[in-house]
C-alpha positions in Angstrom: 78.2 103.4 108.5 80.5 106.4 108.7 78.9 109.8 109.7 80.5 112.8 108.0 82.4 115.5 110.0 83.6 118.8 108.9 86.7 120.4 109.3 85.6 122.8 112.3 83.7 120.0 114.1 87.1 118.0 114.0 89.0 120.6 115.1 86.6 121.5 118.2 87.0 117.7 119.1 90.7 118.1 119.1 90.9 121.4 120.8 88.3 120.0 123.7 90.6 116.9 124.3 87.7 114.6 123.3 88.8 110.9 122.9 89.1 109.7 119.5 91.6 107.8 117.1 92.3 110.1 114.0 93.0 107.6 111.1 94.7 108.8 107.9 93.9 106.1 105.4 96.3 106.7 102.5 99.3 104.8 101.8 102.5 105.2 103.9 104.4 107.2 101.5 101.6 109.9 101.5 101.2 109.6 105.3 105.0 110.4 105.8 104.8 113.3 103.3 102.0 115.0 105.2 99.3 114.1 107.9 97.2 115.7 110.5 99.0 116.0 113.7 98.1 113.1 116.1 96.7 110.8 113.3 97.9 107.4 112.9 98.2 105.7 109.3 96.3 102.7 108.5 96.4 102.4 104.5 93.2 101.4 103.4 94.3 98.0 101.8 95.4 97.1 105.7 92.3 98.5 107.3 90.5 95.3 108.3 93.7 93.6 109.8 95.3 96.6 111.3 92.1 98.3 112.9 91.5 95.0 114.6 95.0 95.3 116.2 95.2 99.0 116.9 91.7 100.2 117.7 89.2 98.9 120.2 85.6 98.8 118.6 84.3 100.8 121.4 86.4 103.7 120.6 85.3 106.8 118.2 87.3 106.6 115.0 87.8 109.5 112.6 88.7 108.5 109.0 90.2 111.0 106.3 92.2 110.9 103.2 93.6 113.2 100.7 90.4 115.5 100.1 86.9 115.6 98.9 87.6 113.6 95.7 89.1 110.8 97.6 86.7 107.7 98.5 89.3 106.0 100.3 87.8 107.0 103.8 84.5 106.1 102.7 85.6 102.6 101.8 87.4 102.5 105.1 84.2 103.4 107.1 82.4 100.5 105.3 84.9 98.1 106.3 85.1 99.3 110.0 81.3 99.1 110.1 81.3 95.5 108.7 83.9 94.6 111.4 81.5 96.0 114.2 82.9 99.2 114.9 80.1 101.6 115.8 81.3 105.1 116.3 83.0 106.0 112.9 83.1 109.4 111.5 84.5 110.4 108.1 86.4 113.7 107.8 85.4 114.5 104.1 87.5 117.5 103.7 90.6 115.5 104.5 93.9 116.6 104.1 93.4 119.2 101.5 91.0 121.1 103.8 93.1 120.7 107.0 96.0 122.4 105.0 94.0 125.4 103.7 92.7 126.1 107.1 96.5 126.3 108.1 95.8 123.8 110.8 98.8 121.4 112.7 100.4 119.1 110.0 103.2 116.8 110.5 105.4 114.7 107.9 108.2 115.6 105.6 106.5 118.3 103.6 105.6 120.1 106.9 109.2 119.9 108.1 110.7 121.2 104.8 108.1 124.1 104.6 108.8 125.1 108.5 
């Protein structure tokens, strides 16, 4: 089961250089528009297959989606847990909270705004 992490905790993990995989579970189109810097994209519908290919089960995994109203990261966390992943975190605020804080974003929307 995924544990919740907030925006400040995630930013602290990033700033300290902590080792983890940050996964955006939205569709590819949404990921291309905007995503948190350094994150990879594994859409929810592909999480079972692609996680096994891309992420070691002993790695820390932080999942996020669009925002607090989005349930995709919770569902992805359950799927990863079922696959045997142990250190799973869910950034509940998602992309929405990250944008509000003005933190690093990548993607088409970010390039257009720059």
